[in-house]
C-alpha positions in Angstrom: -196.1 89.6 -0.2 -192.9 91.0 0.7 -192.0 90.7 -3.2 -195.2 91.8 -4.2 -194.7 95.3 -2.1 -191.1 95.6 -3.5 -191.7 95.0 -7.1 -195.2 97.0 -7.7 -193.5 100.5 -7.2 -190.9 99.5 -9.7 -193.3 98.0 -12.2 -195.6 101.3 -11.9 -192.6 103.5 -12.7 -191.3 101.1 -15.6 -194.4 100.6 -17.4 -196.3 103.6 -16.7 -199.9 103.8 -15.0 -201.4 102.8 -18.5 -198.8 99.7 -19.1 -199.5 98.5 -15.5 -203.1 99.0 -15.7 -203.1 96.4 -19.1 -200.8 94.1 -17.1 -203.5 93.9 -14.3 -206.4 93.6 -17.1 -204.4 90.6 -18.9 -203.9 88.8 -15.4 -207.3 89.5 -14.5 -208.9 88.6 -17.9 -207.1 85.2 -18.4 -207.4 84.1 -14.7 -211.0 83.7 -15.4 -210.0 80.7 -17.2 -208.8 78.8 -14.7 -212.5 78.5 -13.5 -212.9 75.9 -16.3 -211.9 73.2 -14.1 -215.0 73.6 -12.2 -213.7 73.1 -8.9 -211.5 69.7 -9.6 -208.4 71.7 -8.1 -209.8 72.3 -4.7 -211.5 68.9 -4.5 -207.9 67.3 -5.1 -206.6 68.4 -1.7 -209.8 67.5 0.1 -210.0 64.1 -1.3 -206.5 63.3 -0.9 -206.5 64.5 2.7 -209.8 62.1 3.3 -208.6 59.0 1.6 -205.4 59.4 3.4 -206.6 59.4 6.7 -208.7 56.1 6.1 -205.8 54.8 4.4 -207.1 54.0 1.2 -204.6 54.3 -1.5 -206.6 52.9 -4.4 -209.0 55.5 -3.8 -206.1 58.3 -3.5 -204.4 57.4 -6.6 -207.9 57.3 -8.6 -208.4 60.8 -7.4 -204.8 61.8 -8.7 -205.0 60.1 -12.2 -208.6 61.2 -12.8 -208.1 65.0 -11.4 -204.7 65.2 -13.6 -206.8 63.9 -16.7 -209.5 66.4 -16.4 -207.2 69.1 -15.9 -205.2 68.6 -18.8 -208.6 68.9 -20.8 -209.3 71.9 -18.6 -205.8 73.5 -19.8 -206.5 72.8 -23.4 -210.0 74.9 -23.2 -208.0 77.7 -21.7 -205.7 77.8 -24.5 -208.5 77.9 -27.0 -210.2 80.6 -24.9 -207.2 82.6 -24.7 -206.6 82.5 -28.5 -210.4 83.5 -28.8 -209.8 86.4 -26.6 -206.8 88.0 -28.0 -208.7 89.7 -31.5 -211.5 90.7 -28.8 -209.2 92.4 -26.2 -208.4 95.6 -28.0 -212.3 96.2 -28.7 -213.2 96.2 -24.8 -210.4 98.5 -23.6 -208.6 101.3 -25.0 -204.9 100.0 -26.1 -202.7 102.2 -27.7 -201.9 101.2 -31.2 -197.7 101.0 -30.7 -198.7 98.3 -27.6 -201.4 96.3 -29.2 -199.0 93.8 -30.7 -197.0 93.5 -27.1 -200.7 93.1 -25.3 -201.6 90.1 -28.0 -198.4 88.3 -27.4 -198.8 88.6 -23.7 -202.4 87.5 -23.8 -200.9 84.4 -25.3 -198.1 83.5 -23.3 -200.2 84.0 -20.3 -202.6 81.1 -21.5 -199.8 79.0 -22.8 -198.8 79.4 -18.7 -202.4 78.2 -17.8 -202.5 75.2 -20.3 -199.4 74.0 -18.4 -199.9 75.3 -15.2 -203.6 73.8 -14.5 -202.5 70.0 -14.8 -199.5 70.4 -12.4 -201.9 71.8 -9.6 -203.0 68.5 -8.6 -199.1 68.0 -7.3 -200.0 71.0 -5.2 -203.1 69.6 -3.8 -201.5 66.4 -3.1 -198.8 68.0 -1.0 -201.6 70.1 0.5 -203.7 67.2 1.7 -200.4 65.5 2.8 -200.4 68.8 5.3 -196.8 69.5 3.7 -196.8 73.4 3.9 -193.3 73.3 4.4 -192.6 71.8 0.8 -194.9 74.0 -0.5 -193.9 77.3 1.0 -190.2 76.6 0.4 -191.0 75.9 -3.3 -193.4 79.2 -3.5 -191.1 81.4 -1.6 -188.2 80.5 -4.1 -190.4 80.7 -7.3 -191.6 84.3 -5.8 -188.1 85.4 -4.8 -186.7 83.9 -8.3 -189.5 86.4 -10.1 -188.6 89.4 -8.2 -185.2 89.6 -8.6 -185.4 88.6 -12.4 -188.0 91.5 -12.8 -185.6 93.9 -11.3 -182.5 92.7 -13.2 -184.0 92.2 -16.7 -187.4 94.5 -16.9 -186.2 97.6 -18.7 -188.6 100.3 -20.4 -192.2 100.4 -20.8 -192.6 97.7 -23.0 -192.2 94.8 -20.8 -195.8 92.9 -21.2 -194.2 89.9 -23.1 -191.2 89.8 -20.7 -193.5 89.6 -17.7 -195.8 87.0 -19.1 -192.4 84.8 -20.2 -191.4 85.1 -16.5 -194.6 84.1 -15.0 -194.7 80.9 -17.5 -191.2 79.9 -16.5 -191.8 80.3 -12.6 -195.3 79.4 -12.1 -195.2 76.2 -14.3 -191.6 75.5 -13.3 -192.4 75.5 -9.6 -195.7 73.4 -9.9 -193.3 70.9 -11.9 -190.8 70.8 -8.8 -193.9 70.1 -6.6 -194.8 67.1 -8.8 -191.2 65.9 -8.5 -191.3 66.1 -4.7 -194.7 64.5 -4.3 -193.9 61.3 -6.0 -190.5 61.4 -3.6 -192.5 61.5 -0.4 -194.7 59.0 -1.1 -193.6 56.2 -3.3 -196.9 54.9 -3.0 -198.3 57.4 -5.1 -199.2 56.5 -8.9 -200.4 58.6 -11.8 -201.7 55.8 -14.4 -204.6 55.7 -17.0 -205.9 52.4 -15.7 -206.7 54.5 -12.4 -208.8 57.1 -14.2 -212.5 56.4 -13.0 -215.9 57.5 -13.8 -217.4 57.2 -10.3 -214.1 59.3 -9.3 -215.2 61.9 -11.9 -218.3 62.3 -10.0 -216.8 62.5 -6.7 -214.6 65.4 -7.8 -217.0 67.2 -9.6 -219.7 66.8 -6.7 -217.4 68.4 -4.3 -215.7 70.5 -6.7 -219.0 72.1 -8.4 -219.8 73.8 -5.4 -216.2 74.8 -4.6 -216.3 76.2 -8.1 -218.9 78.6 -7.2 -217.1 79.9 -4.3 -214.0 80.6 -6.2 -216.1 81.9 -9.2 -217.4 84.3 -6.4 -214.1 85.2 -5.0 -212.7 85.9 -8.6 -215.3 88.3 -9.3 -214.9 89.9 -6.0 -211.0 90.3 -6.8 -210.8 90.9 -10.4 -214.3 92.0 -11.7 -213.7 95.5 -9.5 -210.8 96.2 -12.0 -213.0 95.9 -15.1 -215.6 97.8 -13.7 -213.0 100.7 -13.0 -211.7 100.2 -16.4 -214.7 100.1 -18.2 -217.0 102.9 -16.5 -214.4 105.1 -15.0 -210.7 104.9 -16.8 -207.8 102.5 -17.5 -205.6 105.0 -15.2 -207.8 104.6 -12.3 -207.4 100.9 -12.4 -203.9 101.3 -11.1 -204.9 103.8 -8.2 -207.7 100.9 -7.4 -205.0 98.0 -7.7 -203.1 99.4 -4.8 -205.5 99.2 -2.2 -207.0 95.9 -3.7 -203.2 94.7 -4.0 -202.7 95.2 -0.1 -206.0 93.6 0.8 -205.0 90.8 -1.3 -201.9 90.4 0.4 -203.9 90.4 3.9 -206.3 87.7 2.5 -203.5 85.5 1.1 -201.7 85.9 4.7 -205.0 84.9 6.4 -205.7 82.1 3.8 -202.4 80.4 4.5 -202.8 80.8 8.2 -206.4 79.1 8.6 -205.6 76.8 5.5 -204.1 74.5 7.4 -206.9 73.7 9.3 -208.8 72.3 6.4 -206.9 69.1 5.6 -206.5 68.4 9.5 -210.4 69.0 9.9 -210.8 66.8 7.2 -208.9 64.1 8.9 -211.1 64.6 12.0 -214.2 64.5 9.7 -213.2 61.2 8.1 -212.5 59.8 11.7 -215.5 61.4 13.0 -213.8 62.9 15.8 -216.5 65.7 16.3 -215.3 67.2 19.6 -211.8 67.9 18.3 -212.9 69.7 15.3 -215.0 72.1 17.6 -212.3 72.6 19.5 -210.3 73.4 16.5 -212.8 75.8 15.0 -212.9 77.7 18.7 -209.1 78.2 18.7 -208.7 78.8 15.2 -211.4 81.5 15.2 -210.2 83.4 17.8 -206.9 83.5 16.0 -208.3 84.3 12.9 -210.2 87.3 14.6 -207.1 88.5 16.2 -205.1 88.7 12.8 -207.9 90.2 10.9 -208.4 93.0 13.6 -204.5 93.6 13.5 -204.6 94.4 9.9 -207.7 96.9 10.2 -206.0 98.1 13.0 -202.9 98.7 10.9 -204.4 100.0 7.8 -206.5 102.4 9.7 -203.4 104.3 11.7 -200.7 103.4 9.3 -201.9 103.1 5.8 -201.5 106.6 5.1 -197.8 106.8 5.7 -197.1 103.3 4.1 -198.8 104.3 0.8 -196.8 107.8 1.0 -193.6 106.3 1.6 -194.3 103.3 -0.8 -195.5 104.9 -3.9 -195.3 108.7 -3.4 -197.7 111.4 -2.7 -199.3 110.7 -5.9 -200.9 107.6 -5.0 -202.6 109.0 -1.9 -206.0 108.5 -3.4 -205.6 105.0 -2.7 -205.9 105.5 1.3 -209.4 106.0 1.4 -210.3 103.0 -0.7 -207.8 100.8 1.6 -210.0 101.7 4.6 -213.1 100.9 2.9 -212.1 97.7 1.6 -210.4 96.8 4.9 -213.6 97.2 6.9 -215.5 95.2 4.5 -213.1 92.5 4.8 -212.6 92.2 8.4 -215.6 90.2 9.3 -215.0 87.5 6.1 -211.5 87.1 7.4 -212.8 86.2 11.0 -214.9 83.7 9.6 -211.8 81.7 7.5 -211.5 78.9 10.2 -215.4 78.6 9.8 -214.7 78.1 6.2 -212.1 75.6 6.4 -214.3 73.5 8.7 -217.3 73.7 6.2 -214.9 72.9 3.4 -213.8 69.9 5.4 -217.1 68.4 6.1 -218.4 68.7 2.6 -221.4 71.2 3.6 -220.2 74.3 1.3 -223.2 74.6 -0.8 -224.8 77.5 1.2 -221.8 79.6 1.0 -221.4 78.6 -2.9 -224.8 80.0 -3.6 -224.2 83.0 -1.2 -220.9 83.5 -3.5 -223.3 83.7 -6.8 -225.6 86.1 -4.9 -222.5 88.3 -3.8 -221.4 88.4 -7.5 -224.8 89.2 -9.1 -225.0 92.2 -6.5 -221.6 93.4 -7.6 -222.1 93.3 -10.9 -225.6 95.1 -10.7 -224.6 97.9 -8.2 -221.2 98.2 -9.4 -222.2 99.3 -12.7 -224.7 101.8 -11.2 -222.4 103.1 -8.6 -219.2 103.5 -10.5 -220.3 106.4 -12.8 -221.6 108.5 -10.0 -219.8 108.1 -7.1 -216.3 106.7 -8.6 -214.1 104.7 -6.8 -215.2 105.2 -3.2 -218.6 104.0 -4.4 -217.4 100.7 -5.9 -215.4 99.8 -2.7 -218.5 100.6 -0.9 -220.4 98.0 -2.8 -217.9 95.3 -2.5 -217.0 96.0 1.1 -220.9 95.8 2.1 -221.6 92.5 0.2 -218.4 91.0 1.2 -219.2 91.4 5.0 -222.8 89.9 4.7 -222.3 87.0 2.1 -218.4 85.7 3.7 -219.2 87.1 7.3 -222.4 87.0 8.7 -223.6 84.0 7.1 -220.5 81.6 7.5 -220.3 82.8 11.2 -224.1 81.5 11.7 -223.8 78.4 9.6 -220.4 77.1 10.7 -221.7 77.1 14.4 -224.8 75.4 13.4 -222.9 72.5 11.7 -220.5 71.8 14.5 -222.8 72.3 17.3 -221.3 75.3 18.8 -223.9 77.7 20.4 -223.5 81.3 18.7 -223.3 83.4 21.4 -220.7 81.0 23.0 -218.5 81.1 19.9 -218.7 85.0 19.5 -217.8 85.1 23.3 -215.1 82.4 23.2 -213.5 83.2 20.0 -214.4 86.4 18.0 -214.6 89.1 21.1 -211.3 87.8 22.5 -209.4 88.0 19.3 -210.5 91.4 18.5 -209.4 92.5 22.0 -206.1 91.5 21.3 -205.4 94.5 19.1 -206.4 97.3 21.8 -203.2 97.9 23.6 -201.3 97.9 20.1 -204.2 100.3 18.9 -203.6 102.5 21.7 -199.9 102.5 21.3 -200.2 103.5 17.8 -202.5 106.3 18.5 -200.3 107.7 20.9 -197.2 107.5 18.6 -199.1 109.3 16.0 -200.3 112.2 18.1 -196.7 112.3 19.1 -195.2 112.0 15.2 -196.1 110.9 12.2 -193.7 108.3 10.6 -191.8 110.2 7.5 -189.1 107.3 6.8 -189.1 103.6 6.5 -187.1 103.2 9.7 -189.5 105.0 11.9 -192.8 103.3 10.2 -191.0 99.7 10.7 -190.5 101.1 14.3 -193.9 101.6 14.6 -195.2 98.2 13.2 -192.6 96.3 15.5 -194.0 97.8 18.3 -197.6 97.4 17.3 -196.5 93.6 16.6 -194.7 93.1 19.9 -197.9 94.3 22.4 -200.4 92.6 19.5 -198.2 89.0 20.2 -198.4 89.4 23.7 -202.0 90.0 23.8 -202.6 87.1 21.7 -200.5 84.7 24.1 -202.6 86.3 26.8 -206.0 85.5 25.5 -204.9 82.1 24.3 -203.3 81.0 27.8 -206.6 79.9 29.7 -207.8 77.9 26.3 -204.6 76.3 25.3 -205.0 72.7 24.2 -204.0 70.3 26.7 -205.6 66.8 26.2 -206.3 65.4 29.6 -208.4 61.7 29.4 -209.5 63.3 25.7 -210.9 66.2 26.7 -209.7 70.1 27.1 -208.6 71.0 30.8 -210.6 74.4 30.1 -212.4 74.3 26.6 -213.2 70.6 27.3 -215.4 71.6 30.2 -217.6 73.9 27.8 -218.1 71.5 25.0 -218.4 68.4 27.1 -221.4 68.3 29.6 -220.1 65.1 31.2 -217.0 65.4 33.3 -216.3 61.5 33.0 -213.1 60.2 31.8 -212.7 59.7 28.0 -210.3 57.7 26.1 -206.9 59.2 25.4 -206.3 60.4 21.7 -204.3 57.8 19.6 -200.6 58.6 19.2 -201.1 58.5 15.0 -202.5 62.2 15.2 -199.4 64.4 14.2 -201.7 66.9 12.2 -203.6 67.7 15.5 -200.3 67.8 17.7 -199.1 70.4 15.1 -202.0 72.5 15.4 
């Protein structure tokens, strides 16, 4: 996130608004080919966690080998799709003649990157299923820093699209290759063999992955189709303005997904071992923390969004502020339900969210095209905010509570409302500080953020203190009374639950 925040204004200055808009469109357009895997990438991590929890290494190795073979085929199809798009791209978007060759080469290199990157994501899913988030983040952070440093050092002038494509190819595919080496060194029982490719595993991967594919498709529509709607119905120059607000929301979503995503393999382990009470406890606490983080982002953008964009990108980009607020309000409830989403994925009950994702995509396409010419960028943002809040917020809240057996009103009072209340002290502080003085430099802005952060973390500690996970005879001391009608003693947890202890 930090690298992206620092690099974005540099890219806009070097490439210009139109050049940066073209880079966003190239990345967005080729990103659709990542959907050709039909959810196999997501199924790898879930099945690795499931089979590892049961100690079933033959099935685990069959998962890796089958998925790698499938994704090799997907990568080849992505390359063919990119080659087909290259001559069509100038007919869809208005490209200056002097940049046409550069855009075509950038498209080709991004397609090559997809071809290499897709099969290697098997090992990303393996480390994720093993809950080795430390290893994943060390590699990804190092790649992001390297990419940012090389961008500043080597990108020169407005014709840098080919350079950016090469840089992404080296850093992204290279990082995935490092993950493959680390995965085999962490567990030497892992094997990648043609003899482990199984037809039954193909059905298993696609059976779980098909619904996950629909979820990923809807998210891609929400995040990337907006740029196409703006570029087609408004102008390429407006893509840059919209992308600022969309990028900031994307950073928040990435942070939230990283925070809540650790629950999915742990919840899969609990589901595989049928430890339902612990799943419910994890959902309540995870939901409380997700609500707190989502509320913190919304409050921060409401009070500090304008000075942030002004200091970050200058006066000319202040038009992104209202767009940011609209999108932030729309994403608040979906972000609160990421813990619910993790539990639903772990249980393999993600058909309903998948169908809702398709419905959201259709609504976005229909209404976005109608609203954009008349109401401009604010209208497009409202469409995305309302549909996202309904399809990824309200319904997962109800559905997740039903699956885990938690009454809706109790989830709201034990998880949702306490999380939101954690931001109240910090919001009052920011309101008072802004009444006194609006920050006009980075030092003052960071000071305001630090003050808000301290009060927020203190409030989170307070609301979590009564519901801290403490196991006494296998039940919560406080939440255990909420979930367990009986006060009888239960057998202690086994000692082999490191993932639950880390949570």
